[in-house]
C-alpha positions as CSV (number, residue, x, y, z in Angstrom):
1,M,-16.1,25.3,14.0
2,V,-14.7,22.9,16.6
3,K,-17.7,20.6,16.3
4,K,-17.4,20.6,12.5
5,L,-13.7,19.7,12.7
6,L,-14.4,16.9,15.2
7,F,-17.1,15.5,13.0
8,Y,-14.9,15.7,9.9
9,Q,-12.1,14.0,11.9
10,F,-14.5,11.2,12.9
11,I,-15.5,10.6,9.3
12,L,-11.9,10.5,8.1
13,L,-10.9,8.0,10.9
14,A,-13.8,5.7,9.8
15,L,-12.6,5.9,6.2
16,S,-9.0,5.4,7.3
17,N,-9.9,2.2,9.2
18,L,-11.6,0.8,6.0
19,V,-8.6,1.7,3.8
20,N,-6.0,0.4,6.3
21,G,-7.6,-2.9,7.4
22,Q,-4.3,-4.9,7.1
23,N,-1.9,-2.0,8.0
24,L,0.1,-2.5,11.2
25,V,1.0,1.2,11.4
26,Q,-1.3,3.0,13.9
27,N,-2.7,6.4,12.8
28,P,-0.9,5.9,9.5
29,S,-2.0,9.2,7.8
30,F,-2.0,11.4,11.0
31,E,-5.7,11.9,10.9
32,E,-6.1,11.3,14.7
33,F,-4.6,14.2,16.6
34,K,-4.7,15.4,20.2
35,S,-4.6,19.1,19.4
36,C,-4.3,21.4,16.4
37,P,-0.6,22.0,15.8
38,E,0.7,25.4,16.8
39,E,4.3,24.8,17.6
40,L,7.2,23.5,15.4
41,G,8.7,20.1,16.4
42,N,5.8,19.1,18.6
43,I,4.5,16.1,16.7
44,E,4.8,13.6,19.6
45,N,2.5,15.8,21.7
46,D,0.1,16.6,18.8
47,V,-0.3,13.1,17.3
48,P,-1.0,9.7,19.0
49,Y,1.4,6.8,18.2
50,W,4.1,9.1,16.7
51,S,7.2,10.5,18.2
52,K,10.8,11.6,17.4
53,S,13.8,9.3,17.6
54,S,16.3,12.2,18.2
55,E,16.3,15.8,19.3
56,G,15.5,16.9,15.7
57,T,12.2,18.9,15.6
58,T,9.9,16.9,13.4
59,D,6.7,18.7,12.5
60,Y,3.0,18.1,12.2
61,F,0.7,19.9,9.8
62,N,-3.1,20.0,9.7
63,V,-5.7,22.1,7.9
64,C,-7.0,23.3,11.3
65,S,-3.8,25.3,11.9
66,M,-2.8,28.8,10.8
67,R,0.9,28.4,11.5
68,L,1.4,24.8,10.5
69,G,-1.4,24.6,8.0
70,I,-2.3,22.7,4.8
71,P,-1.8,23.5,2.0
72,K,0.4,26.6,2.9
73,N,3.1,26.5,5.5
74,F,6.6,27.8,6.3
75,N,8.2,25.5,3.7
76,G,5.8,26.0,0.8
77,S,2.4,24.6,-0.2
78,Q,1.2,21.0,-0.5
79,V,-2.2,19.3,-0.1
80,A,-2.4,16.2,1.9
81,E,-2.2,12.9,0.0
82,F,-4.8,11.5,2.4
83,G,-7.1,13.3,4.8
84,V,-6.3,16.6,6.5
85,G,-2.8,16.0,8.1
86,Y,0.8,15.0,7.4
87,A,4.2,15.1,8.9
88,G,7.3,17.1,7.9
89,L,11.0,16.6,8.5
90,Y,14.5,17.5,7.3
91,L,16.2,14.6,5.7
92,S,19.3,16.7,4.9
93,A,20.5,20.0,6.3
94,P,23.8,21.8,7.0
95,N,26.0,20.5,9.8
96,D,24.5,17.0,9.5
97,Y,21.3,18.1,11.1
98,R,18.6,15.4,10.8
99,E,15.0,14.8,11.8
100,Y,13.3,11.4,12.3
101,L,9.7,10.2,12.5
102,Q,9.0,7.2,14.8
103,G,5.8,5.2,14.8
104,E,4.4,2.4,16.9
105,L,3.1,-0.8,15.2
106,A,-0.1,-2.4,16.3
107,E,1.7,-5.7,17.0
108,T,5.2,-7.2,16.9
109,L,6.2,-8.5,13.5
110,V,6.4,-12.3,13.0
111,K,9.9,-13.8,12.7
112,G,10.8,-14.9,9.1
113,K,7.7,-13.3,7.5
114,R,8.1,-10.9,4.6
115,Y,6.6,-7.4,5.0
116,E,6.3,-4.4,2.8
117,V,6.9,-0.9,4.3
118,S,5.6,2.1,2.3
119,F,4.8,5.8,2.6
120,Y,4.3,8.9,0.4
121,I,6.6,11.8,0.4
122,S,6.7,15.2,-1.3
123,L,9.7,17.6,-1.4
124,A,8.9,21.0,0.1
125,E,9.0,23.9,-2.4
126,K,11.7,25.9,-0.5
127,S,14.1,22.9,-0.5
128,R,17.3,23.4,-2.5
129,N,18.3,19.7,-2.2
130,A,16.7,16.4,-3.0
131,I,18.0,13.1,-1.6
132,R,18.4,9.7,-3.2
133,D,18.3,7.4,-0.1
134,I,15.6,7.1,2.6
135,G,15.9,4.6,5.4
136,V,13.5,2.8,7.7
137,L,14.9,1.5,11.0
138,F,12.7,-1.1,12.8
139,S,13.4,-1.6,16.5
140,E,12.2,-3.7,19.4
141,K,11.9,-0.6,21.7
142,M,11.5,3.1,21.2
143,I,14.6,5.0,20.1
144,R,15.5,8.3,21.6
145,Q,19.0,9.6,21.0
146,D,20.3,12.8,22.5
147,T,21.5,14.2,19.2
148,R,20.4,16.5,16.3
149,K,22.8,14.7,13.9
150,A,22.4,11.6,11.7
151,L,21.5,8.4,13.5
152,T,23.4,5.2,12.6
153,A,21.3,2.5,10.8
154,H,22.9,-0.4,12.6
155,Q,23.3,0.0,16.4
156,D,24.8,-3.4,17.1
157,K,26.5,-2.3,20.3
158,N,23.1,-1.6,21.9
159,K,22.2,-5.2,22.9
160,D,19.0,-4.3,24.7
161,N,17.3,-3.1,21.5
162,E,17.3,-5.2,18.4
163,Y,17.3,-3.5,15.0
164,N,16.3,-4.3,11.4
165,F,17.2,-1.8,8.7
166,A,15.7,-1.3,5.2
167,E,16.7,1.5,2.7
168,V,15.0,2.7,-0.4
169,R,17.1,4.2,-3.2
170,N,15.7,6.3,-6.0
171,W,18.3,6.7,-8.8
172,G,16.4,9.7,-10.1
173,Y,16.3,11.3,-6.6
174,F,13.1,12.0,-4.6
175,A,12.7,15.4,-6.2
176,D,9.0,16.0,-6.9
177,K,7.8,19.2,-5.4
178,K,4.3,19.1,-6.9
179,G,3.0,15.6,-6.3
180,W,3.5,12.8,-3.9
181,M,6.0,10.0,-4.5
182,L,5.4,6.4,-3.2
183,V,8.4,5.0,-1.3
184,Q,8.3,1.3,-0.7
185,T,10.4,-1.8,-0.1
186,D,10.1,-5.2,1.4
187,F,12.1,-7.0,4.2
188,I,12.2,-10.1,6.3
189,A,11.2,-9.6,10.0
190,N,13.5,-10.6,12.9
191,G,10.4,-11.1,15.0
192,T,11.2,-8.3,17.5
193,E,10.1,-5.2,15.5
194,K,7.5,-3.0,17.3
195,Y,8.6,0.5,16.2
196,L,9.7,2.0,12.9
197,T,11.8,5.2,12.4
198,I,11.9,6.9,9.0
199,G,14.6,9.3,8.0
200,N,18.1,9.7,6.4
201,F,20.7,7.6,8.3
202,R,23.6,8.9,6.3
203,D,25.6,12.0,7.2
204,N,26.2,14.7,4.7
205,A,29.4,13.2,3.4
206,R,27.7,10.0,2.5
207,S,24.3,11.4,1.4
208,K,23.6,11.6,-2.4
209,L,22.1,15.0,-3.0
210,K,20.7,16.7,-6.1
211,K,20.8,20.5,-6.3
212,L,17.5,22.2,-7.2
213,K,16.1,25.7,-7.1
214,G,15.0,26.7,-3.6
215,D,15.5,29.2,-0.7
216,K,16.9,26.7,1.8
217,T,20.1,24.6,1.6
218,A,18.3,21.6,2.9
219,A,16.0,18.7,1.9
220,Y,12.7,19.0,3.8
221,Y,10.0,16.4,3.0
222,Y,6.3,16.1,3.8
223,L,5.3,12.5,4.6
224,D,1.9,10.8,4.6
225,Q,0.1,7.4,4.6
226,V,2.7,5.1,6.2
227,A,2.0,1.4,5.9
228,V,3.5,-1.9,7.0
229,V,1.6,-4.9,5.6
230,D,2.1,-8.6,5.2
231,Y,3.8,-9.0,1.8
232,N,1.8,-12.1,0.9
233,Y,-1.4,-10.3,1.8
234,K,-0.6,-7.5,-0.6
235,Y,1.0,-9.7,-3.2
236,P,-0.7,-13.1,-2.8
237,F,-0.2,-14.1,-6.4
238,N,3.6,-13.7,-6.7
239,D,4.4,-17.5,-6.8
240,L,1.7,-19.1,-8.9
241,E,1.7,-22.8,-9.7
242,L,1.1,-23.9,-13.2
243,N,-2.2,-25.6,-14.0
244,K,-3.5,-25.1,-10.5
245,T,-7.1,-23.8,-10.0
246,Y,-7.1,-20.7,-7.8
247,V,-10.4,-19.4,-6.4
248,L,-10.6,-15.6,-6.2
249,E,-11.9,-15.5,-2.7
250,N,-13.1,-11.9,-2.8
251,V,-14.6,-12.1,-6.3
252,L,-18.1,-13.3,-5.3
253,F,-21.2,-12.3,-7.1
254,P,-24.8,-11.7,-5.8
255,T,-27.6,-13.5,-7.6
256,D,-28.0,-12.4,-11.3
257,V,-25.0,-10.0,-11.0
258,Y,-21.8,-10.0,-13.0
259,Q,-20.5,-6.5,-12.2
260,L,-17.4,-6.2,-10.0
261,N,-17.5,-4.5,-6.6
262,D,-14.6,-2.7,-4.8
263,A,-13.4,-5.8,-2.9
264,S,-13.3,-7.8,-6.2
265,K,-11.3,-5.1,-7.9
266,K,-8.8,-4.9,-5.1
267,E,-8.1,-8.7,-5.3
268,L,-7.8,-8.4,-9.1
269,D,-5.3,-5.6,-8.7
270,R,-3.1,-8.0,-6.7
271,L,-3.5,-10.7,-9.4
272,Y,-2.5,-8.3,-12.0
273,I,0.7,-7.5,-10.1
274,G,1.5,-11.2,-9.9
275,L,0.9,-11.7,-13.6
276,E,3.0,-8.7,-14.6
277,K,5.9,-9.9,-12.5
278,N,6.0,-13.1,-14.6
279,K,5.2,-12.1,-18.2
280,N,5.5,-15.7,-19.4
281,L,2.3,-16.7,-17.6
282,F,-1.0,-17.0,-19.5
283,V,-4.2,-16.9,-17.5
284,T,-7.6,-18.5,-18.0
285,V,-10.5,-17.0,-16.0
286,Q,-13.4,-19.3,-15.2
287,A,-16.7,-18.2,-13.6
288,H,-19.6,-20.2,-12.1
289,T,-23.2,-19.7,-10.8
290,D,-25.4,-21.4,-8.3
291,D,-28.3,-23.7,-9.4
292,V,-30.9,-20.9,-9.7
293,G,-32.1,-20.5,-13.3
294,S,-31.9,-22.5,-16.5
295,K,-28.8,-24.2,-17.7
296,N,-28.5,-21.8,-20.7
297,Y,-29.1,-18.7,-18.6
298,N,-26.5,-19.7,-16.1
299,R,-23.9,-20.5,-18.7
300,S,-24.5,-17.0,-20.2
301,L,-24.3,-15.3,-16.8
302,S,-21.1,-17.1,-15.8
303,S,-19.5,-16.1,-19.1
304,K,-20.4,-12.5,-18.4
305,R,-18.8,-12.8,-15.0
306,A,-15.6,-14.3,-16.4
307,R,-15.6,-11.6,-19.1
308,A,-15.9,-8.9,-16.4
309,V,-12.9,-10.2,-14.6
310,S,-10.9,-10.5,-17.8
311,K,-11.8,-7.1,-19.0
312,Y,-10.8,-5.5,-15.7
313,L,-7.3,-7.2,-15.9
314,M,-6.9,-6.0,-19.5
315,A,-7.9,-2.5,-18.5
316,K,-5.1,-2.6,-15.9
317,G,-2.7,-3.4,-18.7
318,L,-2.6,-7.2,-19.2
319,S,-2.2,-8.1,-22.8
320,K,-5.3,-9.6,-24.4
321,D,-3.1,-12.3,-25.9
322,R,-2.3,-13.6,-22.4
323,I,-5.9,-14.1,-21.2
324,R,-8.9,-16.3,-22.0
325,W,-12.2,-16.7,-20.2
326,A,-15.1,-19.2,-20.0
327,G,-18.3,-19.7,-18.1
328,F,-19.5,-23.1,-16.8
329,G,-22.8,-22.1,-15.3
330,G,-23.8,-24.2,-12.3
331,E,-22.2,-27.4,-13.6
332,Q,-19.2,-27.4,-11.2
333,P,-20.4,-26.5,-7.7
334,V,-18.0,-26.5,-4.8
335,A,-20.7,-26.4,-2.1
336,A,-24.2,-27.5,-1.6
337,N,-26.9,-25.3,-3.2
338,S,-29.3,-26.1,-0.3
339,T,-28.0,-23.1,1.8
340,A,-27.5,-19.4,1.1
341,E,-23.8,-19.8,2.1
342,G,-23.3,-22.7,-0.3
343,K,-25.0,-20.8,-3.2
344,Q,-22.7,-17.8,-2.5
345,K,-19.6,-20.0,-2.7
346,N,-20.7,-21.4,-6.0
347,R,-21.2,-17.9,-7.5
348,R,-17.4,-17.7,-7.8
349,A,-14.6,-16.8,-10.2
350,E,-11.4,-18.8,-10.6
351,F,-8.2,-18.7,-12.7
352,I,-5.5,-21.1,-14.0
353,V,-2.1,-20.1,-15.2
354,S,-0.1,-21.8,-17.9
355,N,3.4,-21.2,-19.1
356,G,2.9,-19.5,-22.4
357,T,0.3,-21.8,-23.8
358,F,-3.4,-22.5,-23.9
359,E,-3.2,-26.2,-24.6
360,D,-4.9,-27.5,-21.5
361,D,-8.4,-28.9,-22.0
362,R,-10.2,-26.3,-19.9
363,T,-8.3,-23.4,-21.6
364,R,-9.3,-24.8,-25.0
365,I,-12.9,-24.5,-23.8
366,A,-12.1,-20.9,-23.0
367,E,-11.1,-20.2,-26.5
368,T,-14.2,-21.7,-28.1
369,I,-17.1,-20.9,-25.7
370,F,-18.8,-17.5,-26.3
371,E,-16.3,-16.4,-28.9
372,D,-18.7,-13.7,-30.0
373,D,-18.5,-12.3,-26.5
374,Q,-14.8,-11.4,-26.9
375,D,-13.4,-8.3,-28.6
C-alpha cells in the first residue's frame, strides 16, 4: 500500500510540474507531503513549503488518511480539485477565531510587475456561514503571530517585514458546498514579497456573512491549487496594438499537420481572453508553411491551419463576425528554409487586430481566399 501511494504521489508531482510551469507557489496543490495527516492543525509538519501565520489550527487532508481523509472528513465531504490533497481552514468562527494558510514562493516578486494570485475554495458542508471577502497578504518574511484571532491586513508598525495586501470580494458570497470556486485577483508587486498568507483579515463585526443550513456556526473552507503567476504571461494579449502582426509563438505545426496541440490551445486560450476584454477588436488569423510541397498544396495546408485556429477561438465563444482567416502557403518566410529550425519557424500562425473593421489589404484577402472553407 505504501509503495503504491509513493508511486501515485510521484506521478502526481510530475503532472503538477507540467501544469504549474510558471507558478511561483511551491507545492501549490499540496501533493507533496512529509507524512499522511493524522492530527488536526498539523499542516506545517505534514506539508513542505506551507505553514500557519497564527496559532489557528489550519488542517491538511489527503486520501491516505482515515481521520483527515478525502472525500469524507469531519466537516463534510469533498473531492480534491487537483490530485489527492487539499488544505482546510476556518475563515470565520465565534469569538473572532481565525485560521490562516501561509506559503513560500519560489522567488521574490519583481518590483512594479503585475501578478495574478488565484486558488480554488469550497465551503464545507457543515458550515452555517459563507463569507464575502477573502484576503491574501504578501510579506517579505514569514508571519507568525501569537493569536487565534483575526490578523490585520496592514501591519505598517512592523518595519522589519514589508507587506502587500490584496482582497477578493464576491458579491454573491463564496457559498458553493458542492463544487470548487475560483478566487483570483491581480496586484502590483513591491519587490519584497516572498511569502503569501490566505485568510479572512476582518473580525466578525466587519465580516460580511451569509447564513446557510449547517451544523456549525462558522465558515470552514477547503482550499486547493494556489497560484501566483506573471500577469503578462497569463494574459499576454491584454494590450493589443492595431494593425500589428503578432506571431503565436506556441502555435507551431509539424510538417503536413494542421491540428492544434495542447500548447497551441493554451496560447489561444490567452488570446481569447484578450479579445473578449476588448469586444471592439476584430481579428484576422494568418497561417504559413515552409517550402516543402507545391505552391497550391501549401496554400491549402496553410488555410487549414488558419481555419483550425479560428475555429478554436469561435468554439471558445468568439463571434464568427469578429474573425477572418487566410493561408499564404510558403510565400512569406521569416527564416531560411535551409535548416530544420528555420522550417519550423515558417510553419507558423499569426494574427492582426483591427478596430471593428476588415478594411486592411491583408484582411480583405482573408475574406476572399478559401471562402468555401468557411461555414
